[in-house]
Steps between C-alpha positions, in 0.01 A plus 500: 500500500598818311313829532359443151373152590340642813320761287362232269375297796329806647327578169325163515299627799352796311137533397597473133679168549212367707262602221718324239480178700121532531461519120591132468751523214878435505747760627839483327797679660857592407721779367385419146361233269656388172161471323185626667288324237602162642361558851250235606158663536189391689128585473433846643141511620480875550608583142361201314835418337827338603769680695800514728646777713868586467693642793837627385720597794567848361135599518536550876130566561476782245365314197326169431512272198298219352473300179162385372354299214166517319385182322425510124176688428469568874477815710584611852237620742441878517696659784602833646749590773646804669857417404677580174591230251720471189430207267735358236366231267758222463310270265171508311253761384173638623326809630418692816176664605527796741217700656383702797164462670243669277723542193525308176776243460827586329646218295850454357684208345850383585756236401834356599714753687226761532519717811211677673357599839137483616425841656487501879191322640331482160311185407694296245488157338763323287372281216695239303412555136704214352540125489814500715532579871577858603777545756575835660719652770366770731680734739296669775539718806262266686751438783487865604121517479422171674760560771351845565131403515519127587152453358455323162132597494600868499763439231286294259147630565554870552229707324712815466551609139822676403348717229828690472668176385232379258153630413422278200665736251503395135851421381636449853684185391624633167877512457615834638698744286635727775877439532754739649836513683513566874838527671712203398213290361215500248132463589224351287149563634275215385246268660573218256815364333410243230847342489780591742748298292436706188448838666740774389739604780689826555878541512632467855879465488531610862403145603754335271647472151217488247221489760153621404237548772148640534278532808128426461256694720168312509150559638607768750706243691791529737590157362677545166687299240819576314642307209875481447666386174871456433721344228646152486824421687465803728396566858346784696649696787436379856269704722276465804164633617224406742317163514206373301611525134440178302683455170364272229721381212347568159778403257870419505675293765778531753531547871447750780738582788363632830682591821429715808647848481677432832722254309648791308510649153774248416392191696763263356788738570359554849503129575119486494454303180311235695220752554433531126191307389472390135172416327451383143243680291326460166151556362257426783755539782413718797713638782475769766802678653462561876503864608850647504652216294707579196382310193637478150355349181718309250405397146720205391319448167585665169141627473351800685354451847189653649327485836213679669521621860169511689549724800400790721553871457493670161546861396135604527413336834830440686513343847719628780626152587650443157639851464682466830641158406661622179612830658318726249275486192779409258701298751504174303647676197746717692850392601567421864776762476229761435260388771306238305486120526654392168851362444671629186694247292833649608405462868370142488697197615732387212401139573151578371619568144755218506228252589263639236758479223590147608133398471479654154810315378355172624185575302693602187374859519724806462470768768347829386587689818686831457855505644539610861778653709433420865519773762768445760293661778191285543201707621324425827131407501 
């Protein structure tokens, strides 16, 4: 048994995993899933809908994930909880009610690929407003909360109101207009994104040729989302960070490479090619790189690609764990040579581009990658 396998076995003893089992719905595990919409769901008594938990190995006890479905013209039961949650609508349309004890209900409508977050421990209810089922994916920090308190009654029936997060303000779930650059990224403060596929992204060439990326700060959370968009027949630069980030494919198709940083910046040249894990991705695919694993996103279609990363630690409310894992605030967009965790094109393993271009030729697609001259002195991690 490897150290990583031992960690996964230990996680199954935690309060969060015991709570998942007690909920009576399936638990699906792996490094990733090719289409999260195809997971078999079961009746979920607590919520009043259908659901399944997803345990991706890279979450490592930091984040939790589930997929749920609301029948046509149905609604989930009202709930509140002292963990944060990000919700992405995969299929269908409807609305959400949100309120605090003693306040009027806020109400906003959503559709396919909307993104939002119920404020911490606020009452909320999701309603299916159409004739088709609603399916959504939700990322939470429930593992941290349940492992810390080990008491579901405290987590789901806690009367404390976080007025600083949400006080029933009018317009709370309007699309935010506050956008600005911070360091190597761009922030968009909004509590609701109507369509993450159509949202306008900011230029972010540091992550790769033609990449556009924007970070969404929502509902005062430490959990955040960022959307990355890049052209057809191109790929992003490899990088690593801490655990817990789940990536959902929105458009395009291709594959993802992941390998532990201990296998080297150039794993194939180092004789560690067997450590490189490849996952296919498309719309609806999810995957989660383990902490400290390089990962790299490849678009083998002629059309642009886009994915959303649901994760911890944004610019407004950073967490020490994530900052340490990526070395500093801009670590994932800073070259390893300069103290970051990103591999520049000239430093990557030449086999990576050879394989990519071979896949494109097989698909009849011309590479749009800029030329590269590889460095002769490969950097250390």
